[in-house]
FIFI-761632 format. One line per 10 residues: number of its first residue (from 1); their letters; for each residue x negated, y, z negated of C-alpha. Coordinates in steps of 0.1 Angstrom, whole numbers, plus 5000, padded with zeros to 4 digits. Layout:
NUM = A = X Y Z  ...
end
This chain:
1 = MSSEKKTPVV = 8272 4598 4167  8308 4590 4177  8322 4554 4171  8347 4560 4199  8346 4532 4224  8336 4544 4259  8359 4531 4287  8341 4522 4320  8354 4542 4350  8352 4533 4386
11 = YEITATVRSD = 8349 4561 4413  8360 4546 4446  8357 4561 4481  8375 4546 4512  8359 4556 4546  8374 4550 4580  8346 4554 4604  8348 4561 4641  8334 4531 4661  8305 4548 4676
21 = LVGKYEQYMR = 8292 4559 4642  8294 4527 4623  8256 4517 4627  8245 4553 4617  8270 4554 4588  8260 4521 4573  8222 4530 4575  8229 4565 4560  8250 4550 4531  8224 4521 4524
31 = ETHIPDLLKT = 8192 4542 4525  8203 4577 4515  8237 4583 4501  8243 4555 4476  8207 4556 4463  8209 4594 4460  8241 4590 4440  8227 4564 4417  8198 4587 4410  8221 4611 4393
41 = GCFRAASFSR = 8222 4587 4362  8259 4590 4359  8266 4554 4373  8254 4519 4364  8261 4502 4396  8274 4506 4432  8288 4483 4457  8293 4488 4495  8320 4467 4512  8334 4465 4548
51 = SGENLYRIRY = 8368 4453 4559  8371 4447 4596  8351 4468 4620  8353 4502 4606  8368 4504 4571  8346 4508 4542  8350 4508 4504  8323 4522 4482  8327 4515 4444  8306 4534 4420
61 = DAHDKAALDL = 8307 4521 4382  8303 4553 4360  8292 4547 4324  8324 4564 4312  8347 4593 4321  8322 4619 4307  8295 4607 4330  8318 4608 4361  8330 4642 4350  8292 4653 4348
71 = YLKRDAARLR = 8286 4638 4383  8316 4659 4397  8305 4691 4381  8267 4689 4387  8260 4667 4418  8292 4659 4438  8291 4692 4459  8254 4689 4470  8258 4653 4478  8290 4658 4498
81 = ADFLRHFPDG = 8275 4687 4518  8246 4664 4527  8271 4637 4539  8290 4664 4560  8257 4676 4576  8252 4639 4588  8290 4632 4596  8307 4665 4603  8335 4646 4620  8343 4609 4627
91 = VELSREIWEV = 8347 4598 4591  8379 4601 4571  8374 4597 4534  8398 4592 4504  8387 4592 4468  8402 4575 4437  8393 4573 4400  8401 4541 4382  8399 4534 4345  8387 4500 4338
101 = VEVWQLDGHK = 8413 4481 4317  8396 4448 4313  8369 4427 4329  8363 4389 4330  8332 4369 4337  8331 4336 4357  8326 4316 4325  8360 4330 4313  8348 4352 4285  8359 4388 4284
111 = LK = 8332 4414 4287  8333 4438 4257
end
């Protein structure tokens, strides 16, 4: 077993949603897409945030880079295709991958 420390990775999607699709989009993300992505086992948490009327950020906390790579290879095409079936237009997406450098807790102690 490797003694190498696994660095957490964040997979972040920003979505700009056409105003008439906001309700449908929020429902789909909450009830279908985010739960389906978490069921892949590659992520330990997700958050769904809104800024203003139609700008969203979805943050998926992967266990590590290997887990994210597995998701991208094994599951991403299927889940993206399902998303496109529901939203063939009206949603603009951008994706970014972030390596977590450090995390602090409210009590001031660093998470290891």
